[in-house]
C-alpha positions in Angstrom: -32.4 14.4 -9.5 -31.8 13.1 -6.0 -28.3 12.4 -4.9 -28.8 8.6 -4.9 -29.6 8.6 -8.5 -26.8 10.9 -9.3 -24.4 8.5 -7.6 -25.7 5.5 -9.4 -25.5 7.0 -12.6 -22.0 8.3 -12.0 -20.7 4.9 -10.8 -22.2 3.4 -14.0 -20.5 6.0 -16.0 -17.2 5.4 -14.4 -17.3 1.6 -14.6 -18.0 2.1 -18.3 -15.1 4.5 -19.0 -12.7 2.6 -16.8 -13.6 -0.7 -18.7 -13.0 1.1 -21.9 -9.7 2.4 -20.7 -8.6 -1.2 -19.5 -9.5 -2.6 -23.0 -7.4 0.2 -24.8 -4.4 -0.4 -22.2 -4.6 -4.3 -22.9 -4.1 -3.4 -26.6 -1.1 -1.3 -26.0 0.2 -4.1 -23.5 0.0 -6.8 -26.1 1.2 -4.9 -29.1 4.1 -3.0 -27.7 6.0 -2.2 -30.0 8.8 -1.6 -27.4 9.7 -2.9 -23.7 9.0 0.5 -22.2 5.8 1.0 -24.0 4.6 -2.4 -22.4 5.9 -1.4 -18.9 4.0 1.9 -19.1 0.8 0.0 -20.2 1.2 -2.3 -17.2 1.7 0.5 -14.9 -1.6 2.2 -16.4 -3.3 -1.0 -15.9 -2.5 -1.1 -12.3 -3.8 2.4 -12.0 -7.0 1.5 -13.6 -7.4 -1.6 -11.4 -7.1 0.6 -8.3 -9.7 2.9 -9.8 -12.0 0.1 -10.4 -11.6 -1.0 -7.0 -12.3 2.4 -5.6 -15.6 2.6 -7.5 -16.5 -0.9 -6.5 -15.9 0.3 -3.0 -18.5 3.2 -3.4 -20.9 0.8 -5.1 -20.8 -2.0 -2.6 -19.7 -0.1 0.7 -17.2 -2.9 1.6 -14.4 -0.7 2.9 -12.0 -3.6 3.0 -11.5 -3.2 -0.7 -9.7 -0.1 0.1 -6.9 -2.0 1.8 -6.6 -4.1 -1.3 -6.4 -1.0 -3.4 -3.6 0.4 -1.0 -1.6 -2.9 -1.1 -2.0 -3.0 -5.0 -0.4 0.6 -4.9 2.5 -0.5 -3.1 3.1 -3.5 -5.2 2.4 -1.4 -8.4 5.1 1.1 -7.4 7.8 -1.3 -6.5 7.2 -3.4 -9.7 7.3 -0.2 -12.0 10.6 0.7 -10.1 12.0 -2.6 -10.7 11.1 -2.8 -14.2 12.4 0.6 -14.9 15.9 -0.4 -13.6 15.7 -3.5 -15.6 15.4 -1.5 -18.8 18.0 0.9 -17.9 20.3 -2.0 -17.2 19.6 -3.4 -20.7 20.7 -0.1 -22.5 24.0 -0.4 -24.3 26.4 2.3 -23.1 27.4 5.0 -25.6 30.9 5.5 -26.3 32.8 6.7 -23.3 30.0 6.2 -21.0 30.4 4.0 -17.9 27.6 1.6 -16.8 26.7 1.7 -13.0 28.1 -1.9 -12.7 31.5 -0.7 -14.1 32.0 1.4 -11.0 30.8 4.8 -12.3 
């Protein structure tokens, strides 16, 4: 088996597995059951999208797609941090515990 054939088969297998992972992640995103589960699914979907862009970069040879993947990495990280802070602000404090906005 030559290197070109191996690369072609590997790209197809990677695209198939990533498509399957995206489908399973979309099910988790839609079904929940809780907000943290949905946030984790959204973050996983971002990582899978970046992976798909990487495989497509290999297949097409268009290196500008890597810039798009890098920008998506940065946006995904900031979005995950923002959503995590939102979830933490929604948790009611236990008895005797102060929330950050109470001056703790």
